[in-house]
C-alpha positions as CSV (number, residue, x, y, z in Angstrom):
1,M,-0.9,0.6,10.8
2,R,2.5,0.2,9.2
3,I,2.5,0.5,5.5
4,D,4.1,-3.1,5.0
5,K,1.2,-4.6,7.0
6,F,-1.3,-2.4,5.1
7,L,0.0,-3.5,1.8
8,K,-0.4,-7.3,2.9
9,V,-3.9,-6.8,4.8
10,S,-5.3,-5.1,1.9
11,R,-3.8,-7.6,-0.6
12,L,-2.0,-4.9,-2.7
13,I,1.3,-7.1,-2.0
14,K,0.7,-10.8,-1.2
15,R,3.4,-11.0,1.3
16,R,4.6,-8.6,4.2
17,T,8.2,-9.6,3.4
18,V,7.9,-8.6,-0.2
19,A,6.2,-5.4,0.8
20,N,9.1,-4.7,3.3
21,E,11.5,-5.2,0.6
22,A,9.7,-3.0,-1.8
23,C,9.8,-0.1,0.8
24,D,13.7,-0.7,1.3
25,K,14.1,-0.5,-2.4
26,G,12.2,2.9,-2.6
27,R,9.3,1.5,-4.8
28,I,6.7,2.9,-2.4
29,S,5.8,6.4,-1.7
30,V,3.1,8.2,0.3
31,N,2.1,11.7,-0.4
32,G,5.1,12.2,-2.7
33,K,7.6,11.0,-0.5
34,I,9.4,7.7,-0.5
35,V,8.8,5.9,2.8
36,K,10.2,3.0,4.9
37,A,8.3,-0.2,6.0
38,S,7.6,1.3,9.3
39,Y,5.7,4.4,8.2
40,N,2.3,4.6,9.7
41,V,-0.4,5.0,7.1
42,S,-3.7,6.9,7.9
43,V,-7.0,7.6,6.0
44,G,-6.6,9.8,3.1
45,D,-3.0,9.2,2.1
46,I,-2.2,8.7,-1.4
47,M,0.2,5.7,-2.0
48,E,2.2,4.9,-5.2
49,I,3.6,1.6,-5.7
50,S,6.1,1.1,-8.4
51,L,5.9,-2.4,-9.9
52,G,8.4,-3.0,-12.6
53,E,7.5,-0.4,-15.3
54,K,4.0,0.1,-13.9
55,I,3.1,2.6,-11.0
56,L,-0.3,1.8,-9.0
57,K,-1.6,4.8,-7.3
58,V,-4.2,4.3,-4.5
59,E,-6.1,6.4,-1.9
60,I,-6.2,4.7,1.6
61,L,-9.7,4.7,2.7
62,K,-9.8,2.5,5.7
63,V,-7.2,1.2,8.1
64,D,-8.0,-1.9,10.0
65,D,-6.0,-3.9,12.1
66,K,-8.5,-7.0,12.6
67,H,-8.6,-9.8,9.9
68,I,-9.9,-8.6,6.5
69,T,-11.6,-11.2,4.2
70,K,-10.7,-11.3,0.5
71,D,-13.9,-9.7,-0.4
72,D,-13.4,-6.9,2.1
73,A,-9.7,-6.0,1.0
74,P,-10.5,-3.7,-1.9
75,L,-12.8,-1.4,0.4
76,M,-9.6,-0.6,2.1
77,Y,-8.4,1.7,-0.9
78,R,-9.4,3.3,-4.0
79,Q,-7.5,2.7,-7.1
80,F,-6.7,5.6,-9.5
81,E,-5.9,4.7,-13.1
82,Q,-2.6,2.8,-13.5
83,L,0.4,5.1,-14.7
84,S,3.0,3.7,-17.2
């Protein structure tokens, strides 16, 4: 699954266009490398999202293309402590 779609489906970012823009601006990295929106994520990847002055670090636990409910979205990743 593309990273921009994963960010939207997992509800880490509300809209796919915003996720796409974040990738274009170099705010998303996976396993220490800045990635583009077309990057395909896989289980076990460590993703860092720069949101202003905060950095959100998560591990991808599940990649599912089907419709994910609001309650199931947090099961797709494990959040590490937020870095400042």
